[in-house]
KEVODREN-846923 format. One line per 8 residues: for each residue x, y, z negated of C-alpha. Coordinates in steps of 0.5 Angstrom, whole numbers, plus 500, padded with zeros to 3 digits. Example, Ala and Ser with C-alpha at 12.3 -4.5 7.8 and 13.67 -1.06 7.14 Angstrom:
2
525:491:484 ~ 527:498:486 .
END
This chain:
1055
526:473:390 ~ 531:471:385 ~ 533:475:379 ~ 541:476:378 ~ 541:474:371 ~ 547:470:367 ~ 546:462:366 ~ 546:460:359 .
552:457:357 ~ 552:449:356 ~ 548:448:362 ~ 548:441:364 ~ 552:439:370 ~ 546:435:372 ~ 542:441:373 ~ 548:445:377 .
549:439:381 ~ 541:439:384 ~ 544:446:388 ~ 549:442:391 ~ 548:437:397 ~ 550:430:396 ~ 556:430:401 ~ 559:436:397 .
558:432:390 ~ 561:426:393 ~ 567:430:395 ~ 567:433:388 ~ 568:426:385 ~ 573:424:390 ~ 577:431:388 ~ 576:430:381 .
578:423:381 ~ 585:425:385 ~ 586:430:380 ~ 585:425:375 ~ 590:420:378 ~ 595:426:379 ~ 594:428:372 ~ 596:421:370 .
602:421:374 ~ 604:428:371 ~ 605:424:365 ~ 611:421:368 ~ 613:426:374 ~ 612:433:372 ~ 609:437:378 ~ 610:445:379 .
604:446:382 ~ 598:448:377 ~ 591:445:378 ~ 585:449:379 ~ 580:449:373 ~ 573:446:374 ~ 570:452:374 ~ 574:454:380 .
573:448:383 ~ 565:448:382 ~ 566:456:385 ~ 569:453:391 ~ 564:448:393 ~ 558:453:391 ~ 561:458:396 ~ 561:453:401 .
554:452:400 ~ 552:459:400 ~ 556:460:407 ~ 552:454:410 ~ 545:457:407 ~ 547:464:410 ~ 549:462:417 ~ 542:458:417 .
538:464:415 ~ 536:461:408 ~ 537:467:404 ~ 533:465:398 ~ 537:459:397 ~ 543:463:398 ~ 541:467:392 ~ 540:461:388 .
547:459:389 ~ 549:466:388 ~ 546:465:381 ~ 550:459:379 ~ 557:462:382 ~ 556:468:377 ~ 555:463:371 ~ 562:460:373 .
565:466:375 ~ 564:469:368 ~ 566:463:364 ~ 572:463:368 ~ 578:468:367 ~ 578:471:374 ~ 572:476:375 ~ 574:478:382 .
572:471:385 ~ 565:474:385 ~ 567:479:391 ~ 567:474:396 ~ 560:471:395 ~ 557:478:395 ~ 561:480:401 ~ 557:474:405 .
551:476:402 ~ 551:483:405 ~ 553:480:411 ~ 547:476:411 ~ 542:481:409 ~ 545:486:415 ~ 544:480:420 ~ 537:479:417 .
535:486:416 ~ 533:484:409 ~ 532:491:406 ~ 529:489:399 ~ 534:483:398 ~ 540:487:400 ~ 538:493:395 ~ 538:489:389 .
544:486:391 ~ 547:493:392 ~ 544:494:385 ~ 548:488:382 ~ 554:491:385 ~ 553:497:381 ~ 552:494:375 ~ 558:490:376 .
562:496:377 ~ 564:494:384 ~ 561:500:387 ~ 568:503:389 ~ 571:496:391 ~ 575:497:398 ~ 572:490:400 ~ 565:492:399 .
564:499:401 ~ 565:497:409 ~ 560:492:408 ~ 555:496:404 ~ 555:501:410 ~ 554:496:415 ~ 548:494:412 ~ 545:500:411 .
547:502:418 ~ 544:496:421 ~ 537:498:418 ~ 538:505:421 ~ 538:508:414 ~ 544:512:417 ~ 543:518:411 ~ 544:512:406 .
550:509:410 ~ 553:516:411 ~ 552:518:403 ~ 556:511:401 ~ 562:513:406 ~ 562:520:404 ~ 562:518:396 ~ 567:513:396 .
574:514:394 ~ 576:509:399 ~ 580:513:404 ~ 580:508:410 ~ 577:510:416 ~ 573:503:417 ~ 567:506:413 ~ 567:512:417 .
567:508:424 ~ 561:504:422 ~ 557:510:421 ~ 560:514:427 ~ 558:508:431 ~ 551:507:428 ~ 550:515:430 ~ 552:513:437 .
548:507:437 ~ 542:511:435 ~ 543:517:440 ~ 545:522:435 ~ 551:524:438 ~ 552:531:435 ~ 551:528:428 ~ 557:523:430 .
561:528:432 ~ 559:532:425 ~ 561:526:421 ~ 568:525:425 ~ 569:532:423 ~ 567:531:416 ~ 572:525:416 ~ 578:529:418 .
576:534:413 ~ 577:529:407 ~ 584:527:409 ~ 582:521:412 ~ 586:519:419 ~ 582:516:424 ~ 585:510:428 ~ 584:506:434 .
577:504:433 ~ 575:511:431 ~ 577:515:437 ~ 573:510:443 ~ 566:512:439 ~ 568:519:438 ~ 570:520:445 ~ 563:516:447 .
560:522:443 ~ 563:527:447 ~ 562:524:454 ~ 554:523:452 ~ 554:531:449 ~ 558:533:455 ~ 562:537:450 ~ 569:537:454 .
572:542:449 ~ 572:538:443 ~ 574:532:448 ~ 580:535:449 ~ 581:537:442 ~ 580:529:440 ~ 585:528:446 ~ 590:532:443 .
589:529:436 ~ 590:522:439 ~ 597:525:443 ~ 599:527:436 ~ 597:521:432 ~ 602:516:429 ~ 597:510:432 ~ 600:506:437 .
598:506:445 ~ 592:503:446 ~ 588:501:452 ~ 581:502:449 ~ 583:509:447 ~ 585:511:454 ~ 579:507:457 ~ 575:512:453 .
579:518:455 ~ 578:517:462 ~ 570:515:461 ~ 569:522:457 ~ 573:526:462 ~ 569:522:468 ~ 562:524:464 ~ 564:531:463 .
566:532:470 ~ 573:533:469 ~ 575:528:475 ~ 582:531:476 ~ 584:530:468 ~ 581:523:468 ~ 585:521:475 ~ 592:524:471 .
591:519:465 ~ 589:513:470 ~ 595:514:474 ~ 600:515:467 ~ 597:508:464 ~ 602:503:464 ~ 597:498:463 ~ 590:497:466 .
585:492:466 ~ 578:492:470 ~ 575:496:465 ~ 580:502:467 ~ 578:501:474 ~ 571:501:473 ~ 571:507:469 ~ 575:511:474 .
570:509:480 ~ 564:511:476 ~ 567:517:474 ~ 568:518:482 ~ 561:516:483 ~ 558:520:478 ~ 561:526:481 ~ 559:524:488 .
566:523:491 ~ 564:516:494 ~ 570:516:499 ~ 575:517:493 ~ 571:511:490 ~ 572:507:496 ~ 579:508:496 ~ 580:506:489 .
577:500:490 ~ 581:498:496 ~ 587:500:492 ~ 585:495:487 ~ 585:490:492 ~ 591:491:495 ~ 594:490:488 ~ 591:484:487 .
586:486:482 ~ 579:483:482 ~ 574:488:481 ~ 567:485:478 ~ 560:486:481 ~ 559:492:476 ~ 564:496:480 ~ 561:494:487 .
554:496:484 ~ 556:503:481 ~ 559:505:488 ~ 553:502:492 ~ 548:506:487 ~ 552:512:488 ~ 551:512:495 ~ 543:511:494 .
544:517:489 ~ 547:521:494 ~ 541:519:499 ~ 546:516:504 ~ 542:510:505 ~ 545:507:511 ~ 552:508:507 ~ 549:504:501 .
547:498:506 ~ 553:498:509 ~ 557:498:503 ~ 553:492:500 ~ 554:488:506 ~ 561:489:505 ~ 560:487:498 ~ 557:481:500 .
563:479:504 ~ 568:480:498 ~ 564:477:492 ~ 561:470:491 ~ 554:473:491 ~ 550:479:490 ~ 547:480:483 ~ 540:482:482 .
542:489:481 ~ 545:489:488 ~ 539:486:491 ~ 535:492:488 ~ 540:497:491 ~ 539:494:498 ~ 532:494:498 ~ 531:501:495 .
535:503:501 ~ 531:499:506 ~ 525:502:503 ~ 528:509:504 ~ 530:508:512 ~ 524:503:513 ~ 528:498:516 ~ 524:492:514 .
528:487:518 ~ 534:488:514 ~ 530:488:508 ~ 527:481:510 ~ 535:479:510 ~ 536:481:503 ~ 529:478:501 ~ 532:471:504 .
539:472:500 ~ 535:473:494 ~ 531:467:495 ~ 538:463:496 ~ 541:466:490 ~ 535:465:486 ~ 535:473:485 ~ 528:473:487 .
526:470:480 ~ 527:477:477 ~ 521:481:476 ~ 525:487:478 ~ 527:484:484 ~ 520:482:486 ~ 517:489:485 ~ 523:492:489 .
521:487:495 ~ 514:490:494 ~ 516:497:494 ~ 520:496:500 ~ 515:492:504 ~ 510:497:503 ~ 514:503:505 ~ 515:499:511 .
508:498:512 ~ 508:491:512 ~ 503:491:507 ~ 501:483:508 ~ 508:481:505 ~ 508:486:500 ~ 501:483:497 ~ 504:476:498 .
510:478:494 ~ 505:481:489 ~ 501:475:489 ~ 507:470:487 ~ 509:474:481 ~ 506:470:475 ~ 506:475:469 ~ 505:481:473 .
507:487:469 ~ 504:495:470 ~ 510:496:474 ~ 508:491:479 ~ 501:493:479 ~ 503:500:480 ~ 508:498:486 ~ 503:495:490 .
497:500:489 ~ 502:506:491 ~ 504:502:497 ~ 497:501:500 ~ 495:508:497 ~ 501:511:501 ~ 498:508:508 ~ 491:511:506 .
488:503:505 ~ 483:506:501 ~ 479:499:500 ~ 485:495:498 ~ 488:500:493 ~ 481:501:490 ~ 480:493:490 ~ 487:492:487 .
486:498:482 ~ 479:494:479 ~ 483:488:479 ~ 488:491:475 ~ 483:494:470 ~ 480:487:470 ~ 487:484:468 ~ 487:488:461 .
492:493:464 ~ 491:500:462 ~ 493:505:468 ~ 499:510:467 ~ 500:516:470 ~ 504:513:476 ~ 498:509:477 ~ 493:515:477 .
498:519:481 ~ 497:514:487 ~ 490:514:486 ~ 488:521:486 ~ 491:524:492 ~ 488:518:496 ~ 481:520:494 ~ 483:527:497 .
485:524:503 ~ 480:519:505 ~ 474:524:502 ~ 472:519:496 ~ 469:524:492 ~ 465:520:487 ~ 472:515:486 ~ 476:522:484 .
470:524:479 ~ 471:517:476 ~ 478:518:475 ~ 478:525:473 ~ 473:522:467 ~ 478:517:466 ~ 484:522:465 ~ 480:526:460 .
478:521:456 ~ 486:519:455 ~ 490:524:450 ~ 496:521:453 ~ 495:525:460 ~ 494:532:457 ~ 501:534:457 ~ 502:531:464 .
501:537:469 ~ 503:533:475 ~ 496:529:474 ~ 492:535:473 ~ 495:538:479 ~ 493:532:483 ~ 486:533:481 ~ 486:541:483 .
488:539:489 ~ 483:533:490 ~ 477:538:489 ~ 480:544:493 ~ 481:539:499 ~ 474:536:498 ~ 471:543:498 ~ 469:543:491 .
473:549:490 ~ 469:551:483 ~ 470:544:480 ~ 478:546:482 ~ 477:552:479 ~ 474:549:472 ~ 480:544:472 ~ 485:550:473 .
482:554:468 ~ 483:549:463 ~ 490:548:464 ~ 494:551:458 ~ 500:551:462 ~ 501:552:470 ~ 506:551:475 ~ 508:553:482 .
504:547:485 ~ 498:548:481 ~ 497:555:484 ~ 499:553:491 ~ 493:547:491 ~ 488:552:489 ~ 490:558:493 ~ 490:553:499 .
483:551:497 ~ 481:558:497 ~ 484:558:504 ~ 480:552:507 ~ 474:555:504 ~ 475:562:508 ~ 476:566:501 ~ 482:569:503 .
481:575:498 ~ 480:570:492 ~ 487:567:495 ~ 490:573:495 ~ 488:575:488 ~ 490:568:485 ~ 497:570:488 ~ 498:576:485 .
496:573:478 ~ 501:567:479 ~ 506:573:480 ~ 504:576:474 ~ 504:570:470 ~ 512:569:472 ~ 511:563:476 ~ 515:564:482 .
512:562:489 ~ 516:557:493 ~ 516:556:501 ~ 509:552:500 ~ 506:557:497 ~ 507:562:502 ~ 505:557:507 ~ 498:557:503 .
497:564:502 ~ 499:566:510 ~ 494:560:512 ~ 489:563:507 ~ 490:570:511 ~ 489:567:518 ~ 483:563:516 ~ 480:570:513 .
482:574:519 ~ 486:578:514 ~ 491:581:519 ~ 495:587:515 ~ 495:583:508 ~ 498:577:512 ~ 503:581:515 ~ 505:584:508 .
506:577:505 ~ 510:575:511 ~ 515:581:510 ~ 515:580:502 ~ 518:573:503 ~ 525:576:505 ~ 525:583:502 ~ 522:581:495 .
522:573:494 ~ 529:572:498 ~ 526:567:502 ~ 528:566:509 ~ 522:564:513 ~ 521:557:516 ~ 518:554:522 ~ 511:553:519 .
511:561:516 ~ 512:563:524 ~ 507:558:526 ~ 502:561:521 ~ 503:568:523 ~ 502:565:530 ~ 495:563:528 ~ 494:569:524 .
495:573:530 ~ 491:568:535 ~ 485:568:531 ~ 485:575:531 ~ 485:576:538 ~ 492:579:538 ~ 495:575:543 ~ 501:579:545 .
503:580:538 ~ 503:572:537 ~ 507:572:543 ~ 512:576:540 ~ 513:572:534 ~ 514:566:538 ~ 519:570:543 ~ 523:573:537 .
523:567:532 ~ 530:564:530 ~ 528:557:531 ~ 525:553:537 ~ 517:553:537 ~ 514:546:535 ~ 509:543:540 ~ 504:545:534 .
505:552:535 ~ 504:552:542 ~ 498:548:541 ~ 496:554:537 ~ 497:559:542 ~ 494:555:547 ~ 487:554:543 ~ 487:562:542 .
488:563:549 ~ 482:558:551 ~ 478:562:546 ~ 480:569:548 ~ 480:568:555 ~ 487:569:557 ~ 489:564:562 ~ 495:567:564 .
498:566:557 ~ 495:560:556 ~ 498:557:562 ~ 505:559:560 ~ 504:556:553 ~ 501:550:556 ~ 508:549:561 ~ 512:550:555 .
509:545:550 ~ 509:540:556 ~ 516:541:556 ~ 517:538:549 ~ 513:532:551 ~ 510:531:544 ~ 507:524:542 ~ 501:527:539 .
495:526:543 ~ 491:532:541 ~ 496:537:544 ~ 495:534:551 ~ 487:535:549 ~ 488:542:548 ~ 492:543:554 ~ 487:539:558 .
481:543:555 ~ 484:549:557 ~ 485:547:564 ~ 478:544:565 ~ 475:551:563 ~ 480:555:568 ~ 478:550:573 ~ 485:548:574 .
484:541:576 ~ 491:539:579 ~ 494:541:573 ~ 489:537:569 ~ 491:531:573 ~ 498:533:571 ~ 497:533:564 ~ 493:526:565 .
499:523:569 ~ 504:526:563 ~ 500:522:558 ~ 500:516:562 ~ 507:516:563 ~ 509:517:556 ~ 504:512:553 ~ 500:517:549 .
493:515:548 ~ 488:519:544 ~ 484:515:539 ~ 477:516:538 ~ 474:521:533 ~ 472:518:526 ~ 468:520:521 ~ 466:516:514 .
458:515:513 ~ 455:514:507 ~ 451:508:508 ~ 448:505:501 ~ 453:503:496 ~ 459:504:501 ~ 463:508:506 ~ 463:506:513 .
467:509:519 ~ 463:512:525 ~ 467:512:532 ~ 466:517:537 ~ 461:513:542 ~ 460:508:537 ~ 453:504:538 ~ 454:498:533 .
452:502:527 ~ 445:501:524 ~ 444:508:523 ~ 447:510:530 ~ 440:513:532 ~ 440:517:526 ~ 447:520:527 ~ 446:522:534 .
439:526:532 ~ 443:530:526 ~ 449:531:532 ~ 444:534:536 ~ 441:538:531 ~ 448:541:530 ~ 450:542:537 ~ 443:546:537 .
446:550:531 ~ 453:551:534 ~ 449:554:541 ~ 445:559:537 ~ 452:561:533 ~ 455:562:540 ~ 460:556:539 ~ 458:552:545 .
463:553:551 ~ 461:549:556 ~ 458:542:557 ~ 461:537:553 ~ 466:542:549 ~ 465:546:543 ~ 470:551:539 ~ 471:550:532 .
476:555:531 ~ 483:551:532 ~ 482:547:538 ~ 476:545:543 ~ 473:539:541 ~ 470:534:545 ~ 463:532:543 ~ 460:525:543 .
460:521:549 ~ 453:518:548 ~ 450:525:547 ~ 454:528:553 ~ 452:522:558 ~ 445:523:556 ~ 445:530:557 ~ 448:529:564 .
443:524:566 ~ 437:529:564 ~ 440:534:569 ~ 441:529:574 ~ 434:527:574 ~ 432:534:574 ~ 437:537:580 ~ 439:530:583 .
447:532:582 ~ 452:529:578 ~ 458:535:578 ~ 459:536:586 ~ 456:529:588 ~ 448:530:590 ~ 443:524:591 ~ 438:525:597 .
433:520:594 ~ 433:524:587 ~ 429:530:590 ~ 422:529:588 ~ 416:534:587 ~ 413:536:581 ~ 408:531:581 ~ 414:526:583 .
413:525:590 ~ 418:526:595 ~ 419:532:599 ~ 420:529:606 ~ 418:523:609 ~ 413:519:613 ~ 407:517:609 ~ 409:510:607 .
415:514:603 ~ 409:517:599 ~ 406:510:597 ~ 407:509:589 ~ 410:503:590 ~ 416:506:594 ~ 416:512:590 ~ 417:508:584 .
423:504:587 ~ 426:511:589 ~ 425:513:582 ~ 429:507:579 ~ 434:508:585 ~ 435:515:583 ~ 436:513:575 ~ 441:507:577 .
445:512:581 ~ 445:518:575 ~ 447:513:570 ~ 453:510:574 ~ 455:517:576 ~ 454:520:569 ~ 458:514:566 ~ 464:515:571 .
464:522:570 ~ 464:522:563 ~ 469:516:563 ~ 474:520:568 ~ 474:526:562 ~ 475:521:557 ~ 481:518:560 ~ 484:525:561 .
483:526:554 ~ 486:519:552 ~ 480:516:550 ~ 478:508:551 ~ 472:506:555 ~ 466:505:552 ~ 459:502:554 ~ 453:506:556 .
446:502:557 ~ 450:496:555 ~ 455:497:561 ~ 462:498:562 ~ 464:503:567 ~ 465:498:573 ~ 467:500:580 ~ 462:500:585 .
462:496:592 ~ 457:497:597 ~ 453:500:591 ~ 453:494:587 ~ 455:496:580 ~ 458:489:578 ~ 460:485:584 ~ 463:479:580 .
458:479:575 ~ 452:479:581 ~ 456:474:585 ~ 457:469:579 ~ 450:470:577 ~ 448:468:584 ~ 452:462:583 ~ 449:460:577 .
442:461:579 ~ 444:456:585 ~ 447:451:580 ~ 441:451:576 ~ 436:450:582 ~ 440:445:585 ~ 440:441:578 ~ 433:442:578 .
431:439:585 ~ 436:433:584 ~ 432:432:577 ~ 425:432:581 ~ 428:428:586 ~ 431:423:581 ~ 424:422:577 ~ 420:422:583 .
424:418:588 ~ 429:414:585 ~ 426:412:578 ~ 420:407:577 ~ 414:410:576 ~ 408:408:572 ~ 402:405:576 ~ 398:412:575 .
404:415:579 ~ 407:419:572 ~ 414:418:570 ~ 416:414:564 ~ 421:420:562 ~ 417:424:556 ~ 421:430:556 ~ 420:431:564 .
415:437:563 ~ 420:441:558 ~ 426:440:563 ~ 421:443:568 ~ 420:449:565 ~ 427:450:562 ~ 429:450:570 ~ 424:455:572 .
426:459:566 ~ 433:459:567 ~ 433:460:575 ~ 428:466:573 ~ 434:469:568 ~ 439:468:572 ~ 435:472:578 ~ 434:478:573 .
441:478:571 ~ 444:478:578 ~ 439:484:579 ~ 441:488:573 ~ 448:487:574 ~ 447:490:581 ~ 443:496:579 ~ 443:499:572 .
435:501:571 ~ 431:501:565 ~ 426:496:567 ~ 431:491:570 ~ 435:491:564 ~ 429:490:560 ~ 427:484:564 ~ 434:481:564 .
434:481:556 ~ 427:479:556 ~ 429:473:560 ~ 435:471:557 ~ 432:471:550 ~ 426:467:553 ~ 431:462:556 ~ 435:461:549 .
429:461:545 ~ 426:455:549 ~ 432:452:549 ~ 432:452:542 ~ 425:449:542 ~ 427:443:547 ~ 433:442:543 ~ 429:440:537 .
424:436:540 ~ 429:432:544 ~ 434:431:538 ~ 428:429:533 ~ 425:425:539 ~ 418:429:538 ~ 413:426:543 ~ 407:427:540 .
403:433:543 ~ 401:436:536 ~ 408:435:533 ~ 410:439:539 ~ 405:444:538 ~ 407:445:530 ~ 415:445:532 ~ 414:450:538 .
409:455:535 ~ 413:459:530 ~ 419:459:535 ~ 415:461:540 ~ 412:467:536 ~ 418:469:534 ~ 421:470:541 ~ 415:473:544 .
415:478:538 ~ 423:480:539 ~ 421:481:547 ~ 416:485:545 ~ 420:489:540 ~ 425:490:546 ~ 421:492:551 ~ 416:497:547 .
419:499:541 ~ 427:499:541 ~ 432:496:546 ~ 437:495:541 ~ 443:492:544 ~ 446:490:537 ~ 440:487:534 ~ 439:483:541 .
446:480:541 ~ 445:478:533 ~ 439:474:535 ~ 441:471:541 ~ 448:469:538 ~ 444:466:532 ~ 439:462:537 ~ 445:459:541 .
449:457:535 ~ 443:454:532 ~ 442:449:538 ~ 449:448:539 ~ 449:445:532 ~ 443:441:533 ~ 446:438:540 ~ 453:437:536 .
450:433:531 ~ 446:429:535 ~ 452:427:540 ~ 455:425:534 ~ 450:420:531 ~ 447:418:538 ~ 449:412:542 ~ 447:415:548 .
451:413:554 ~ 453:420:556 ~ 454:423:549 ~ 461:425:552 ~ 458:430:557 ~ 454:433:551 ~ 460:434:547 ~ 463:438:553 .
457:442:554 ~ 457:444:546 ~ 465:445:546 ~ 465:449:552 ~ 459:453:550 ~ 462:455:544 ~ 468:457:547 ~ 464:461:552 .
460:464:547 ~ 466:467:544 ~ 467:471:550 ~ 460:475:549 ~ 462:476:542 ~ 469:479:543 ~ 467:484:549 ~ 473:488:552 .
473:493:558 ~ 473:491:565 ~ 480:489:568 ~ 481:493:574 ~ 474:495:574 ~ 471:489:576 ~ 472:483:571 ~ 470:484:564 .
468:479:558 ~ 461:478:561 ~ 463:476:568 ~ 468:471:565 ~ 462:468:561 ~ 458:467:567 ~ 464:464:570 ~ 465:459:564 .
457:457:565 ~ 458:455:572 ~ 461:448:570 ~ 457:447:564 ~ 451:448:568 ~ 453:443:572 ~ 455:438:567 ~ 448:440:563 .
444:438:569 ~ 448:431:570 ~ 447:430:562 ~ 439:431:563 ~ 439:426:569 ~ 443:421:565 ~ 438:422:559 ~ 432:421:564 .
435:415:567 ~ 437:412:560 ~ 430:413:557 ~ 426:410:563 ~ 431:404:563 ~ 429:403:555 ~ 422:404:556 ~ 421:399:562 .
425:394:558 ~ 420:395:553 ~ 415:394:558 ~ 418:388:561 ~ 419:385:554 ~ 411:386:552 ~ 409:383:559 .
END
């Protein structure tokens, strides 16, 4: 930093010239020559204009240099030039020449925020005695204001003897810029007390401060001061007055001013529109905008955005979208603010189609380049449940912000997509973004909804370790609610006790947790504590308290709380409160009181309320009231399938089969289907969904064993109502399908009946002999067959009986013993599959016979009457195994018997495994017997082991499907590679079989229920294999011809 010292007199001109650029030096020389020539001319012709001294000329050039340096930001060079200017100023007669360079330097220091240099310059000003100069005081105030040293700026303005309002205007504006509007108004009052008159630059700032402070009284006082002042009428001041009145809510005064204005600009119209919008007077705002158009005044996009934002703030989302549509027709294009408003409105009304139109508009106009627009798009798609497009937009953001991460995480979390939300949360952490309270406010409730306690505890630890979350109460309320919902009521209470501040949500969450745990007394104690602490309960709190009383059977306490709602808390009971009272009386068996509540409530009962009463009537055996409630509920035509289930359960228990059929018809007509019950099972390091009737999980058997134990406990506790149904207090729950089917089969074997249908061939004595019949019917083989026949009928009719009940309840069909519920025809269970299996068998038999005929009667033979074809034996065995497999397939699909099922599966595994062995030997041309044994031995050992596993250990459908698919895919790949590399004349047939076999295999993998009870994916697979089988045997015969021809040609060449 240069020191401000005077240069010694007699300084050589060469040293001064070093500080001046070359072109300016040349200009000085030219000017000096001109002055010299003028001087010579003056000797002959006198001129009246005096010439500047050399110091003044040098000061002018140095001042130009200083301006150039300050404009370029070279503050150090500017101060060096200032030192030279000081030397020439004080060597001249006029010291006021120093004021202009000081003023330029102060402006540069303010622009560059250079406090040290500016402070030294201020000290130099004081040293020179210019501290009260009218030119420098405003510049000094501006300098300190730009550095936010408002107290110093204020002190300068206050201590100055400069009575012009300029300095005070700067201070007032600085206070407003720093959101210290109260201090700005105090400064204005101090300015008036000093006798300084405000001007037209003072009033807009003061009026803005009044508007920000909502100080209407002082704003009116300023208005009176403007009217009585000598200042000329100013449009800016009038606009500021309108804005002040608008912010303070006095729209009437603002409109009066607006109407009296002799001149208006677009800002005047915008300000008046904003005043209407801020007051919620959207119709008046729209009328004013239309009036401006009639008068030929073009309003800018800011005005349109203000009105559209007003619709959005008033939650009139359709109005906002309609206004934006009108705006698009009136302006050239929508800016990014308009796009964000439109997307926000679409997200609230969940109109994804209109949101996509706005997205397309953003792409055409380039508005999608703004990150705020992309974030709004993510929110819109997420709220409309179009999570795929939400993630696509998110992935297109190159520089993702925390807002972007929060938008996409909350989108997946709101729809309970736990895996996706957790994945995104971890990816956010990997990207070095620190989650804020918005992120955690989405994740913590998600853990409660999807019952992920472990993840919730991890988030709890994260919150504890961050000091910034200590004072954010909603986050702690989410933790209390999460632990309470997940049944960890002690942990919820610990978090509750740690909070120094509690609100209504805090107490309500814990009261609800106590209620779910059946601890109504503790819930009531906490409710009393809440009232004693001064926290006012709301409607949700009352629902939680009443629900807690209901679950704990606290009828008098619940009645008292319900009465206190209107008498003490001035709350009008809503539908949910009446529903709680119906549940309270219903659980206690006071069904008449529950009916009275419904009869005298001021609003129409909901379907949920009727379902609650139906469940209570079912539990307490009041059939008449239950039928009345069921009739009322069905009149509402609810979409919730659970309500129909409760009605069906009650009708089934009462034996009202006609009414049960009507419920089923109503569900079908309305398109209502019951999704299967789903639970989450902790399997290793992940949670897997387990559906009712699901047999695909590896731990299925263990789950059903546990369920068997639970059912026994429920029977002991008296909660088991009838076969297949269990009471849980609220509704009657259908027990798992497989467990019910297994119980039905056991009863059928014991008494020979499924419901009202009985089978005579299922009647055996205690030693498994028939009760009646001639001697041959007492033979062991005949009895064994009759037992199998009985088992088949039991399996089928139990499956049909249970599926009928599942259809009534809205469940989708499921497999039992690997079979779908088909329609029987002539006691044949799967008629189409049996016919197609028989046709496959016939095609295989025909192919095998034609292959034998070709080898022994059409192709040449060796002298020892053997064929030339090396793979004849392999294909003979293949044909026999294929015929065997399709035979047992036809048998099994006709009758569902355990032994037939094992024979079908075993024969299928055998042919698939053997086909894999043949594929390896043929494609690799394995002809040596020892090599064939080495290839076949391990595969044959695996196939044999798997068959023994299915027959004697566990008939695992899922595992068997995996083994069969792997073997089928392996041989298809082997044949495909060989078809692509061989020069076989019939390789195109091999390609057909490979491609067709792969497509047919998809039918086995992607299974579906039978259409009209006859054709399922397995039957279609049977149909697809018929032409493939014919082509396959054709290829085998062509291969025999190809190999035989090749070998005979080689023999002829040798001869």
